[in-house]
CHARMM-style PDB file with segment names, atoms N, HN, CA, C and O in Angstrom:
ATOM      1  N   MET     1     262.339   2.568 -80.553  1.00  0.00      PROA
ATOM      2  CA  MET     1     263.433   3.098 -82.167  1.00  0.00      PROA
ATOM      3  C   MET     1     262.847   3.097 -83.225  1.00  0.00      PROA
ATOM      4  O   MET     1     261.935   2.272 -83.281  1.00  0.00      PROA
ATOM      5  N   TRP     2     263.052   3.871 -84.351  1.00  0.00      PROA
ATOM      6  HN  TRP     2     263.792   4.541 -84.305  1.00  0.00      PROA
ATOM      7  CA  TRP     2     262.297   3.898 -85.583  1.00  0.00      PROA
ATOM      8  C   TRP     2     263.020   3.196 -86.907  1.00  0.00      PROA
ATOM      9  O   TRP     2     263.996   3.922 -87.099  1.00  0.00      PROA
ATOM     10  N   LYS     3     263.025   2.848 -87.243  1.00  0.00      PROA
ATOM     11  HN  LYS     3     262.233   2.258 -87.087  1.00  0.00      PROA
ATOM     12  CA  LYS     3     263.760   2.252 -88.997  1.00  0.00      PROA
ATOM     13  C   LYS     3     262.888   2.835 -90.155  1.00  0.00      PROA
ATOM     14  O   LYS     3     261.662   2.943 -90.127  1.00  0.00      PROA
ATOM     15  N   VAL     4     263.790   3.225 -91.267  1.00  0.00      PROA
ATOM     16  HN  VAL     4     264.786   3.138 -91.289  1.00  0.00      PROA
ATOM     17  CA  VAL     4     262.909   3.703 -92.671  1.00  0.00      PROA
ATOM     18  C   VAL     4     262.500   2.893 -93.342  1.00  0.00      PROA
ATOM     19  O   VAL     4     263.397   2.136 -93.713  1.00  0.00      PROA
ATOM     20  N   LEU     5     261.050   2.523 -93.902  1.00  0.00      PROA
ATOM     21  HN  LEU     5     260.321   3.137 -93.600  1.00  0.00      PROA
ATOM     22  CA  LEU     5     260.970   1.742 -95.050  1.00  0.00      PROA
ATOM     23  C   LEU     5     260.499   2.606 -96.268  1.00  0.00      PROA
ATOM     24  O   LEU     5     259.641   3.482 -96.162  1.00  0.00      PROA
ATOM     25  N   VAL     6     261.199   2.249 -97.548  1.00  0.00      PROA
ATOM     26  HN  VAL     6     261.896   1.537 -97.634  1.00  0.00      PROA
ATOM     27  CA  VAL     6     260.834   2.854 -98.360  1.00  0.00      PROA
ATOM     28  C   VAL     6     260.503   1.568 -99.589  1.00  0.00      PROA
ATOM     29  O   VAL     6     261.377   0.787 -99.964  1.00  0.00      PROA
ATOM     30  N   ALA     7     259.114   1.552-100.083  1.00  0.00      PROA
ATOM     31  HN  ALA     7     258.404   2.186 -99.778  1.00  0.00      PROA
ATOM     32  CA  ALA     7     258.499   0.868-101.163  1.00  0.00      PROA
ATOM     33  C   ALA     7     258.425   1.789-102.571  1.00  0.00      PROA
ATOM     34  O   ALA     7     257.796   2.839-102.698  1.00  0.00      PROA
ATOM     35  N   ILE     8     259.237   1.112-103.594  1.00  0.00      PROA
ATOM     36  HN  ILE     8     259.748   0.258-103.491  1.00  0.00      PROA
ATOM     37  CA  ILE     8     258.969   1.663-105.171  1.00  0.00      PROA
ATOM     38  C   ILE     8     258.357   0.576-105.790  1.00  0.00      PROA
ATOM     39  O   ILE     8     258.393  -0.617-105.490  1.00  0.00      PROA
ATOM     40  N   CYS     9     257.889   1.054-106.534  1.00  0.00      PROA
ATOM     41  HN  CYS     9     257.859   2.023-106.778  1.00  0.00      PROA
ATOM     42  CA  CYS     9     257.361   0.191-107.792  1.00  0.00      PROA
ATOM     43  C   CYS     9     257.734   0.821-109.235  1.00  0.00      PROA
ATOM     44  O   CYS     9     257.232   1.892-109.577  1.00  0.00      PROA
ATOM     45  N   LEU    10     258.640   0.111-110.074  1.00  0.00      PROA
ATOM     46  HN  LEU    10     259.047  -0.759-109.796  1.00  0.00      PROA
ATOM     47  CA  LEU    10     259.020   0.503-110.951  1.00  0.00      PROA
ATOM     48  C   LEU    10     258.517  -0.520-112.226  1.00  0.00      PROA
ATOM     49  O   LEU    10     258.567  -1.749-112.270  1.00  0.00      PROA
ATOM     50  N   MET    11     257.892   0.684-113.493  1.00  0.00      PROA
ATOM     51  HN  MET    11     257.851   1.682-113.457  1.00  0.00      PROA
ATOM     52  CA  MET    11     257.142   0.135-114.394  1.00  0.00      PROA
ATOM     53  C   MET    11     257.603  -0.945-114.950  1.00  0.00      PROA
ATOM     54  O   MET    11     258.731  -1.019-115.438  1.00  0.00      PROA
ATOM     55  N   GLY    12     256.540  -2.131-114.914  1.00  0.00      PROA
ATOM     56  HN  GLY    12     255.624  -2.071-114.518  1.00  0.00      PROA
ATOM     57  CA  GLY    12     257.242  -3.635-115.368  1.00  0.00      PROA
ATOM     58  C   GLY    12     257.870  -4.441-114.476  1.00  0.00      PROA
ATOM     59  O   GLY    12     258.413  -5.514-114.735  1.00  0.00      PROA
ATOM     60  N   GLN    13     257.780  -3.856-113.324  1.00  0.00      PROA
ATOM     61  HN  GLN    13     257.339  -2.984-113.114  1.00  0.00      PROA
ATOM     62  CA  GLN    13     258.474  -4.665-112.298  1.00  0.00      PROA
ATOM     63  C   GLN    13     257.879  -4.672-111.278  1.00  0.00      PROA
ATOM     64  O   GLN    13     257.118  -3.730-111.057  1.00  0.00      PROA
ATOM     65  N   PRO    14     258.031  -5.819-110.233  1.00  0.00      PROA
ATOM     66  CA  PRO    14     256.869  -5.721-108.972  1.00  0.00      PROA
ATOM     67  C   PRO    14     257.464  -4.444-108.136  1.00  0.00      PROA
ATOM     68  O   PRO    14     258.299  -3.724-108.684  1.00  0.00      PROA
ATOM     69  N   CYS    15     257.065  -4.201-106.931  1.00  0.00      PROA
ATOM     70  HN  CYS    15     256.387  -4.786-106.486  1.00  0.00      PROA
ATOM     71  CA  CYS    15     257.095  -3.602-106.160  1.00  0.00      PROA
ATOM     72  C   CYS    15     258.160  -4.243-105.276  1.00  0.00      PROA
ATOM     73  O   CYS    15     258.094  -5.438-104.984  1.00  0.00      PROA
ATOM     74  N   THR    16     259.560  -3.105-104.669  1.00  0.00      PROA
ATOM     75  HN  THR    16     259.613  -2.135-104.906  1.00  0.00      PROA
ATOM     76  CA  THR    16     260.185  -3.476-104.006  1.00  0.00      PROA
ATOM     77  C   THR    16     260.182  -2.834-102.640  1.00  0.00      PROA
ATOM     78  O   THR    16     259.806  -1.668-102.524  1.00  0.00      PROA
ATOM     79  N   LEU    17     260.585  -3.545-101.593  1.00  0.00      PROA
ATOM     80  HN  LEU    17     260.891  -4.492-101.687  1.00  0.00      PROA
ATOM     81  CA  LEU    17     260.543  -2.768-100.070  1.00  0.00      PROA
ATOM     82  C   LEU    17     261.973  -2.561 -99.492  1.00  0.00      PROA
ATOM     83  O   LEU    17     262.659  -3.518 -99.134  1.00  0.00      PROA
ATOM     84  N   PHE    18     262.263  -1.664 -99.440  1.00  0.00      PROA
ATOM     85  HN  PHE    18     261.705  -0.887 -99.731  1.00  0.00      PROA
ATOM     86  CA  PHE    18     264.084  -1.095 -99.018  1.00  0.00      PROA
ATOM     87  C   PHE    18     264.004  -0.917 -97.713  1.00  0.00      PROA
ATOM     88  O   PHE    18     263.016  -0.504 -97.105  1.00  0.00      PROA
ATOM     89  N   GLU    19     265.067  -1.232 -97.254  1.00  0.00      PROA
ATOM     90  HN  GLU    19     265.870  -1.567 -97.748  1.00  0.00      PROA
ATOM     91  CA  GLU    19     265.417  -0.738 -95.643  1.00  0.00      PROA
ATOM     92  C   GLU    19     266.975  -0.547 -95.524  1.00  0.00      PROA
ATOM     93  O   GLU    19     267.789  -1.303 -96.054  1.00  0.00      PROA
ATOM     94  N   GLU    20     267.298   0.586 -94.743  1.00  0.00      PROA
ATOM     95  HN  GLU    20     266.637   1.200 -94.312  1.00  0.00      PROA
ATOM     96  CA  GLU    20     268.534   1.183 -95.034  1.00  0.00      PROA
ATOM     97  C   GLU    20     269.749   0.234 -94.583  1.00  0.00      PROA
ATOM     98  O   GLU    20     269.584  -0.692 -93.789  1.00  0.00      PROA
ATOM     99  N   ASP    21     270.887   0.529 -95.120  1.00  0.00      PROA
ATOM    100  HN  ASP    21     271.021   1.282 -95.765  1.00  0.00      PROA
ATOM    101  CA  ASP    21     272.197  -0.575 -95.209  1.00  0.00      PROA
ATOM    102  C   ASP    21     272.891   0.246 -95.286  1.00  0.00      PROA
ATOM    103  O   ASP    21     273.076   1.092 -96.160  1.00  0.00      PROA
ATOM    104  N   PRO    22     273.591  -0.054 -93.826  1.00  0.00      PROA
ATOM    105  CA  PRO    22     273.522  -0.575 -92.620  1.00  0.00      PROA
ATOM    106  C   PRO    22     272.305   0.428 -92.085  1.00  0.00      PROA
ATOM    107  O   PRO    22     272.141   1.638 -92.234  1.00  0.00      PROA
ATOM    108  N   MET    23     271.365  -0.795 -91.261  1.00  0.00      PROA
ATOM    109  HN  MET    23     271.499  -1.779 -91.140  1.00  0.00      PROA
ATOM    110  CA  MET    23     270.436  -0.138 -90.444  1.00  0.00      PROA
ATOM    111  C   MET    23     270.876   0.945 -89.688  1.00  0.00      PROA
ATOM    112  O   MET    23     271.920   1.051 -89.045  1.00  0.00      PROA
ATOM    113  N   LYS    24     269.731   1.939 -89.875  1.00  0.00      PROA
ATOM    114  HN  LYS    24     268.882   1.852 -90.397  1.00  0.00      PROA
ATOM    115  CA  LYS    24     270.063   3.350 -88.762  1.00  0.00      PROA
ATOM    116  C   LYS    24     268.488   2.930 -88.145  1.00  0.00      PROA
ATOM    117  O   LYS    24     267.481   2.407 -88.624  1.00  0.00      PROA
ATOM    118  N   TYR    25     268.853   3.423 -86.931  1.00  0.00      PROA
ATOM    119  HN  TYR    25     269.671   3.847 -86.542  1.00  0.00      PROA
ATOM    120  CA  TYR    25     267.878   3.423 -85.923  1.00  0.00      PROA
ATOM    121  C   TYR    25     267.559   5.140 -85.616  1.00  0.00      PROA
ATOM    122  O   TYR    25     268.497   5.925 -85.758  1.00  0.00      PROA
ATOM    123  N   TYR    26     266.240   5.637 -85.206  1.00  0.00      PROA
ATOM    124  HN  TYR    26     265.478   5.000 -85.090  1.00  0.00      PROA
ATOM    125  CA  TYR    26     266.013   6.851 -84.934  1.00  0.00      PROA
ATOM    126  C   TYR    26     265.023   6.872 -83.934  1.00  0.00      PROA
ATOM    127  O   TYR    26     264.055   6.116 -84.002  1.00  0.00      PROA
ATOM    128  N   HSD    27     265.206   7.800 -82.865  1.00  0.00      PROA
ATOM    129  HN  HSD    27     265.993   8.414 -82.811  1.00  0.00      PROA
ATOM    130  CA  HSD    27     264.577   7.999 -81.507  1.00  0.00      PROA
ATOM    131  C   HSD    27     263.302   8.549 -81.660  1.00  0.00      PROA
ATOM    132  O   HSD    27     262.566   8.158 -80.754  1.00  0.00      PROA
ATOM    133  N   THR    28     262.738   9.317 -82.464  1.00  0.00      PROA
ATOM    134  HN  THR    28     263.336   9.634 -83.199  1.00  0.00      PROA
ATOM    135  CA  THR    28     261.426   9.864 -82.702  1.00  0.00      PROA
ATOM    136  C   THR    28     260.578   9.498 -84.315  1.00  0.00      PROA
ATOM    137  O   THR    28     261.181   9.503 -85.388  1.00  0.00      PROA
ATOM    138  N   GLU    29     259.537   9.288 -84.208  1.00  0.00      PROA
ATOM    139  HN  GLU    29     259.048   9.283 -83.336  1.00  0.00      PROA
ATOM    140  CA  GLU    29     258.883   9.380 -85.334  1.00  0.00      PROA
ATOM    141  C   GLU    29     259.285  10.017 -86.562  1.00  0.00      PROA
ATOM    142  O   GLU    29     259.644   9.673 -87.688  1.00  0.00      PROA
ATOM    143  N   GLU    30     259.025  11.410 -85.710  1.00  0.00      PROA
ATOM    144  HN  GLU    30     258.734  11.689 -84.795  1.00  0.00      PROA
ATOM    145  CA  GLU    30     259.414  12.554 -86.928  1.00  0.00      PROA
ATOM    146  C   GLU    30     260.673  12.567 -87.336  1.00  0.00      PROA
ATOM    147  O   GLU    30     260.762  12.384 -88.550  1.00  0.00      PROA
ATOM    148  N   GLU    31     261.943  12.752 -86.641  1.00  0.00      PROA
ATOM    149  HN  GLU    31     261.870  12.900 -85.655  1.00  0.00      PROA
ATOM    150  CA  GLU    31     262.873  12.400 -87.198  1.00  0.00      PROA
ATOM    151  C   GLU    31     263.144  11.585 -88.157  1.00  0.00      PROA
ATOM    152  O   GLU    31     263.980  11.716 -89.051  1.00  0.00      PROA
ATOM    153  N   CYS    32     262.154  10.426 -87.886  1.00  0.00      PROA
ATOM    154  HN  CYS    32     261.475  10.320 -87.160  1.00  0.00      PROA
ATOM    155  CA  CYS    32     262.310   9.105 -88.694  1.00  0.00      PROA
ATOM    156  C   CYS    32     261.697   9.383 -90.252  1.00  0.00      PROA
ATOM    157  O   CYS    32     262.244   8.986 -91.281  1.00  0.00      PROA
ATOM    158  N   MET    33     260.298  10.239 -90.178  1.00  0.00      PROA
ATOM    159  HN  MET    33     259.853  10.561 -89.342  1.00  0.00      PROA
ATOM    160  CA  MET    33     260.006  10.327 -91.371  1.00  0.00      PROA
ATOM    161  C   MET    33     260.776  11.156 -92.075  1.00  0.00      PROA
ATOM    162  O   MET    33     261.050  10.789 -93.218  1.00  0.00      PROA
ATOM    163  N   ILE    34     261.283  12.377 -91.626  1.00  0.00      PROA
ATOM    164  HN  ILE    34     261.061  12.674 -90.698  1.00  0.00      PROA
ATOM    165  CA  ILE    34     262.053  13.231 -92.282  1.00  0.00      PROA
ATOM    166  C   ILE    34     263.131  12.444 -93.107  1.00  0.00      PROA
ATOM    167  O   ILE    34     263.132  12.673 -94.317  1.00  0.00      PROA
ATOM    168  N   ALA    35     264.096  11.503 -92.595  1.00  0.00      PROA
ATOM    169  HN  ALA    35     264.095  11.317 -91.612  1.00  0.00      PROA
ATOM    170  CA  ALA    35     264.979  10.772 -93.174  1.00  0.00      PROA
ATOM    171  C   ALA    35     264.314  10.019 -94.143  1.00  0.00      PROA
ATOM    172  O   ALA    35     265.038   9.882 -95.129  1.00  0.00      PROA
ATOM    173  N   ALA    36     263.045   9.384 -94.281  1.00  0.00      PROA
ATOM    174  HN  ALA    36     262.457   9.495 -93.479  1.00  0.00      PROA
ATOM    175  CA  ALA    36     262.294   8.566 -94.731  1.00  0.00      PROA
ATOM    176  C   ALA    36     262.133   9.218 -96.155  1.00  0.00      PROA
ATOM    177  O   ALA    36     262.473   8.604 -97.167  1.00  0.00      PROA
ATOM    178  N   ASP    37     261.568  10.568 -96.195  1.00  0.00      PROA
ATOM    179  HN  ASP    37     261.292  11.067 -95.374  1.00  0.00      PROA
ATOM    180  CA  ASP    37     261.388  11.139 -97.241  1.00  0.00      PROA
ATOM    181  C   ASP    37     262.631  11.981 -98.129  1.00  0.00      PROA
ATOM    182  O   ASP    37     262.657  12.405 -99.284  1.00  0.00      PROA
ATOM    183  N   LYS    38     263.522  12.002 -97.133  1.00  0.00      PROA
ATOM    184  HN  LYS    38     263.500  11.658 -96.194  1.00  0.00      PROA
ATOM    185  CA  LYS    38     264.782  12.195 -97.905  1.00  0.00      PROA
ATOM    186  C   LYS    38     265.483  10.936 -98.568  1.00  0.00      PROA
ATOM    187  O   LYS    38     266.229  10.792 -99.537  1.00  0.00      PROA
ATOM    188  N   LYS    39     265.101  10.358 -97.927  1.00  0.00      PROA
ATOM    189  HN  LYS    39     264.495  10.475 -97.140  1.00  0.00      PROA
ATOM    190  CA  LYS    39     265.576   8.801 -98.591  1.00  0.00      PROA
ATOM    191  C   LYS    39     264.832   8.412 -99.774  1.00  0.00      PROA
ATOM    192  O   LYS    39     265.429   7.901-100.722  1.00  0.00      PROA
ATOM    193  N   ALA    40     263.603   8.606 -99.799  1.00  0.00      PROA
ATOM    194  HN  ALA    40     263.118   9.021 -99.029  1.00  0.00      PROA
ATOM    195  CA  ALA    40     262.854   8.333-100.931  1.00  0.00      PROA
ATOM    196  C   ALA    40     263.062   8.999-102.054  1.00  0.00      PROA
ATOM    197  O   ALA    40     263.284   8.513-103.163  1.00  0.00      PROA
ATOM    198  N   LYS    41     262.976  10.305-101.712  1.00  0.00      PROA
ATOM    199  HN  LYS    41     262.796  10.700-100.811  1.00  0.00      PROA
ATOM    200  CA  LYS    41     263.214  10.960-102.967  1.00  0.00      PROA
ATOM    201  C   LYS    41     264.629  11.098-103.896  1.00  0.00      PROA
ATOM    202  O   LYS    41     264.619  11.190-105.124  1.00  0.00      PROA
ATOM    203  N   GLY    42     265.866  11.095-103.037  1.00  0.00      PROA
ATOM    204  HN  GLY    42     265.874  11.021-102.040  1.00  0.00      PROA
ATOM    205  CA  GLY    42     266.943  10.550-103.416  1.00  0.00      PROA
ATOM    206  C   GLY    42     266.880   9.018-104.395  1.00  0.00      PROA
ATOM    207  O   GLY    42     267.585   8.948-105.402  1.00  0.00      PROA
ATOM    208  N   MET    43     266.271   8.220-104.120  1.00  0.00      PROA
ATOM    209  HN  MET    43     265.699   8.277-103.302  1.00  0.00      PROA
ATOM    210  CA  MET    43     266.139   6.773-104.742  1.00  0.00      PROA
ATOM    211  C   MET    43     265.120   6.794-105.803  1.00  0.00      PROA
ATOM    212  O   MET    43     264.982   6.011-106.743  1.00  0.00      PROA
ATOM    213  N   MET    44     264.438   7.822-105.485  1.00  0.00      PROA
ATOM    214  HN  MET    44     264.550   8.458-104.722  1.00  0.00      PROA
ATOM    215  CA  MET    44     263.497   8.200-107.029  1.00  0.00      PROA
ATOM    216  C   MET    44     264.730   8.730-108.022  1.00  0.00      PROA
ATOM    217  O   MET    44     265.106   8.242-109.087  1.00  0.00      PROA
ATOM    218  N   ASP    45     265.133   9.677-107.440  1.00  0.00      PROA
ATOM    219  HN  ASP    45     264.828  10.074-106.575  1.00  0.00      PROA
ATOM    220  CA  ASP    45     265.906  10.621-108.244  1.00  0.00      PROA
ATOM    221  C   ASP    45     267.190   9.580-109.340  1.00  0.00      PROA
ATOM    222  O   ASP    45     267.538   9.612-110.520  1.00  0.00      PROA
ATOM    223  N   THR    46     267.477   8.909-108.359  1.00  0.00      PROA
ATOM    224  HN  THR    46     267.194   8.883-107.400  1.00  0.00      PROA
ATOM    225  CA  THR    46     268.843   7.556-108.981  1.00  0.00      PROA
ATOM    226  C   THR    46     268.049   6.866-109.716  1.00  0.00      PROA
ATOM    227  O   THR    46     268.731   6.568-110.695  1.00  0.00      PROA
ATOM    228  N   PHE    47     266.800   6.336-109.868  1.00  0.00      PROA
ATOM    229  HN  PHE    47     266.246   6.578-109.072  1.00  0.00      PROA
ATOM    230  CA  PHE    47     266.196   5.407-110.159  1.00  0.00      PROA
ATOM    231  C   PHE    47     265.513   6.206-111.903  1.00  0.00      PROA
ATOM    232  O   PHE    47     265.139   5.556-112.879  1.00  0.00      PROA
ATOM    233  N   ALA    48     265.539   7.221-111.815  1.00  0.00      PROA
ATOM    234  HN  ALA    48     265.843   7.749-111.022  1.00  0.00      PROA
ATOM    235  CA  ALA    48     265.011   8.322-112.955  1.00  0.00      PROA
ATOM    236  C   ALA    48     266.314   8.504-113.679  1.00  0.00      PROA
ATOM    237  O   ALA    48     266.373   8.066-114.828  1.00  0.00      PROA
ATOM    238  N   LYS    49     267.143   8.969-113.269  1.00  0.00      PROA
ATOM    239  HN  LYS    49     267.095   9.325-112.336  1.00  0.00      PROA
ATOM    240  CA  LYS    49     268.834   9.303-113.717  1.00  0.00      PROA
ATOM    241  C   LYS    49     269.298   8.177-114.559  1.00  0.00      PROA
ATOM    242  O   LYS    49     269.955   8.302-115.593  1.00  0.00      PROA
ATOM    243  N   TYR    50     268.819   6.847-113.921  1.00  0.00      PROA
ATOM    244  HN  TYR    50     268.285   6.746-113.082  1.00  0.00      PROA
ATOM    245  CA  TYR    50     269.381   5.693-115.034  1.00  0.00      PROA
ATOM    246  C   TYR    50     268.194   5.078-115.881  1.00  0.00      PROA
ATOM    247  O   TYR    50     268.364   4.070-116.567  1.00  0.00      PROA
ATOM    248  N   GLY    51     267.066   5.694-115.802  1.00  0.00      PROA
ATOM    249  HN  GLY    51     266.927   6.513-115.245  1.00  0.00      PROA
ATOM    250  CA  GLY    51     266.048   5.578-117.011  1.00  0.00      PROA
ATOM    251  C   GLY    51     264.938   4.818-116.747  1.00  0.00      PROA
ATOM    252  O   GLY    51     264.150   4.605-117.669  1.00  0.00      PROA
ATOM    253  N   TYR    52     264.759   4.428-115.791  1.00  0.00      PROA
ATOM    254  HN  TYR    52     265.399   4.602-115.042  1.00  0.00      PROA
ATOM    255  CA  TYR    52     263.489   3.405-114.870  1.00  0.00      PROA
ATOM    256  C   TYR    52     262.389   4.675-114.579  1.00  0.00      PROA
ATOM    257  O   TYR    52     262.594   5.707-113.940  1.00  0.00      PROA
ATOM    258  N   TYR    53     261.242   4.265-115.224  1.00  0.00      PROA
ATOM    259  HN  TYR    53     261.075   3.427-115.744  1.00  0.00      PROA
ATOM    260  CA  TYR    53     259.996   4.816-114.772  1.00  0.00      PROA
ATOM    261  C   TYR    53     259.652   4.499-112.989  1.00  0.00      PROA
ATOM    262  O   TYR    53     259.247   3.398-112.615  1.00  0.00      PROA
ATOM    263  N   VAL    54     259.802   5.214-112.402  1.00  0.00      PROA
ATOM    264  HN  VAL    54     260.131   6.108-112.707  1.00  0.00      PROA
ATOM    265  CA  VAL    54     258.728   5.270-111.247  1.00  0.00      PROA
ATOM    266  C   VAL    54     257.409   5.127-111.426  1.00  0.00      PROA
ATOM    267  O   VAL    54     256.742   6.037-111.917  1.00  0.00      PROA
ATOM    268  N   ASP    55     256.903   4.012-111.062  1.00  0.00      PROA
ATOM    269  HN  ASP    55     257.446   3.273-110.663  1.00  0.00      PROA
ATOM    270  CA  ASP    55     255.195   3.900-111.158  1.00  0.00      PROA
ATOM    271  C   ASP    55     254.296   4.406-109.648  1.00  0.00      PROA
ATOM    272  O   ASP    55     253.199   4.962-109.615  1.00  0.00      PROA
ATOM    273  N   SER    56     255.002   4.081-108.700  1.00  0.00      PROA
ATOM    274  HN  SER    56     255.893   3.629-108.726  1.00  0.00      PROA
ATOM    275  CA  SER    56     254.535   4.832-107.534  1.00  0.00      PROA
ATOM    276  C   SER    56     255.737   4.601-106.340  1.00  0.00      PROA
ATOM    277  O   SER    56     256.737   3.935-106.607  1.00  0.00      PROA
ATOM    278  N   GLU    57     255.575   5.099-105.260  1.00  0.00      PROA
ATOM    279  HN  GLU    57     254.763   5.641-105.043  1.00  0.00      PROA
ATOM    280  CA  GLU    57     256.563   5.074-104.012  1.00  0.00      PROA
ATOM    281  C   GLU    57     255.725   5.467-102.468  1.00  0.00      PROA
ATOM    282  O   GLU    57     254.932   6.351-102.146  1.00  0.00      PROA
ATOM    283  N   ALA    58     256.062   4.860-102.089  1.00  0.00      PROA
ATOM    284  HN  ALA    58     256.707   4.142-102.350  1.00  0.00      PROA
ATOM    285  CA  ALA    58     255.784   5.022-100.401  1.00  0.00      PROA
ATOM    286  C   ALA    58     256.729   4.788 -99.605  1.00  0.00      PROA
ATOM    287  O   ALA    58     257.417   3.821 -99.932  1.00  0.00      PROA
ATOM    288  N   HSD    59     257.182   5.602 -98.171  1.00  0.00      PROA
ATOM    289  HN  HSD    59     256.622   6.388 -97.906  1.00  0.00      PROA
ATOM    290  CA  HSD    59     257.822   5.601 -97.545  1.00  0.00      PROA
ATOM    291  C   HSD    59     257.130   6.063 -95.912  1.00  0.00      PROA
ATOM    292  O   HSD    59     256.296   6.948 -95.715  1.00  0.00      PROA
ATOM    293  N   SER    60     257.723   5.230 -94.961  1.00  0.00      PROA
ATOM    294  HN  SER    60     258.400   4.511 -95.121  1.00  0.00      PROA
ATOM    295  CA  SER    60     257.424   5.363 -93.553  1.00  0.00      PROA
ATOM    296  C   SER    60     258.130   4.703 -92.485  1.00  0.00      PROA
ATOM    297  O   SER    60     259.302   4.409 -92.720  1.00  0.00      PROA
ATOM    298  N   CYS    61     257.715   4.453 -91.513  1.00  0.00      PROA
ATOM    299  HN  CYS    61     256.763   4.692 -91.323  1.00  0.00      PROA
ATOM    300  CA  CYS    61     258.608   4.263 -90.747  1.00  0.00      PROA
ATOM    301  C   CYS    61     257.949   3.245 -89.722  1.00  0.00      PROA
ATOM    302  O   CYS    61     256.807   3.538 -89.369  1.00  0.00      PROA
ATOM    303  N   GLN    62     258.478   2.154 -89.225  1.00  0.00      PROA
ATOM    304  HN  GLN    62     259.406   1.916 -89.511  1.00  0.00      PROA
ATOM    305  CA  GLN    62     258.616   1.380 -88.389  1.00  0.00      PROA
ATOM    306  C   GLN    62     259.579   1.420 -87.174  1.00  0.00      PROA
ATOM    307  O   GLN    62     260.792   1.584 -87.043  1.00  0.00      PROA
ATOM    308  N   PHE    63     258.015   1.096 -85.932  1.00  0.00      PROA
ATOM    309  HN  PHE    63     257.030   0.963 -86.039  1.00  0.00      PROA
ATOM    310  CA  PHE    63     258.788   1.147 -84.846  1.00  0.00      PROA
ATOM    311  C   PHE    63     259.130  -0.223 -84.608  1.00  0.00      PROA
ATOM    312  O   PHE    63     258.516  -1.243 -84.920  1.00  0.00      PROA
ATOM    313  N   ILE    64     260.611  -0.015 -83.779  1.00  0.00      PROA
ATOM    314  HN  ILE    64     261.110   0.814 -83.526  1.00  0.00      PROA
ATOM    315  CA  ILE    64     261.140  -1.315 -83.442  1.00  0.00      PROA
ATOM    316  C   ILE    64     261.562  -1.345 -81.885  1.00  0.00      PROA
ATOM    317  O   ILE    64     262.286  -0.504 -81.351  1.00  0.00      PROA
ATOM    318  N   VAL    65     260.988  -2.448 -81.259  1.00  0.00      PROA
ATOM    319  HN  VAL    65     260.400  -3.131 -81.692  1.00  0.00      PROA
ATOM    320  CA  VAL    65     261.661  -2.718 -80.033  1.00  0.00      PROA
ATOM    321  C   VAL    65     263.110  -3.439 -79.830  1.00  0.00      PROA
ATOM    322  O   VAL    65     263.324  -4.648 -79.924  1.00  0.00      PROA
ATOM    323  N   LEU    66     264.135  -2.328 -79.503  1.00  0.00      PROA
ATOM    324  HN  LEU    66     263.961  -1.346 -79.426  1.00  0.00      PROA
ATOM    325  CA  LEU    66     265.368  -3.081 -79.525  1.00  0.00      PROA
ATOM    326  C   LEU    66     265.376  -4.073 -77.917  1.00  0.00      PROA
ATOM    327  O   LEU    66     264.877  -3.941 -76.799  1.00  0.00      PROA
ATOM    328  N   LYS    67     266.136  -4.939 -78.524  1.00  0.00      PROA
ATOM    329  HN  LYS    67     266.541  -5.046 -79.432  1.00  0.00      PROA
ATOM    330  CA  LYS    67     266.674  -6.074 -76.572  1.00  0.00      PROA
ATOM    331  C   LYS    67     266.736  -5.630 -75.710  1.00  0.00      PROA
ATOM    332  O   LYS    67     266.077  -5.943 -74.719  1.00  0.00      PROA
ATOM    333  N   ASN    68     267.733  -4.539 -75.794  1.00  0.00      PROA
ATOM    334  HN  ASN    68     268.268  -4.284 -76.600  1.00  0.00      PROA
ATOM    335  CA  ASN    68     268.221  -3.750 -74.484  1.00  0.00      PROA
ATOM    336  C   ASN    68     267.093  -2.721 -74.180  1.00  0.00      PROA
ATOM    337  O   ASN    68     267.157  -2.188 -73.073  1.00  0.00      PROA
ATOM    338  N   GLU    69     265.915  -2.311 -75.127  1.00  0.00      PROA
ATOM    339  HN  GLU    69     265.863  -2.744 -76.027  1.00  0.00      PROA
ATOM    340  CA  GLU    69     264.800  -1.604 -74.588  1.00  0.00      PROA
ATOM    341  C   GLU    69     264.011  -1.934 -73.870  1.00  0.00      PROA
ATOM    342  O   GLU    69     263.551  -1.168 -73.024  1.00  0.00      PROA
ATOM    343  N   ALA    70     263.572  -3.363 -74.028  1.00  0.00      PROA
ATOM    344  HN  ALA    70     263.945  -3.986 -74.715  1.00  0.00      PROA
ATOM    345  CA  ALA    70     262.464  -4.057 -73.386  1.00  0.00      PROA
ATOM    346  C   ALA    70     262.877  -4.297 -71.801  1.00  0.00      PROA
ATOM    347  OT1 ALA    70     262.098  -4.870 -71.040  1.00  0.00      PROA
TER     348      ALA     70
END
């Protein structure tokens, strides 16, 4: 299973790593990367809407082995 990770760096602030809440898991990396891209773009738009300057952004997916999968 895969989960979305988004890191956003705002001007004058430390970079912050975000995970979905509630946590969503994706069956494939491709499916997760599509969701990560949409999530990152949405977050950047929201920060800009509220007057924050996004210095940089990165998104990716992390492979997670759930207990019932092992």
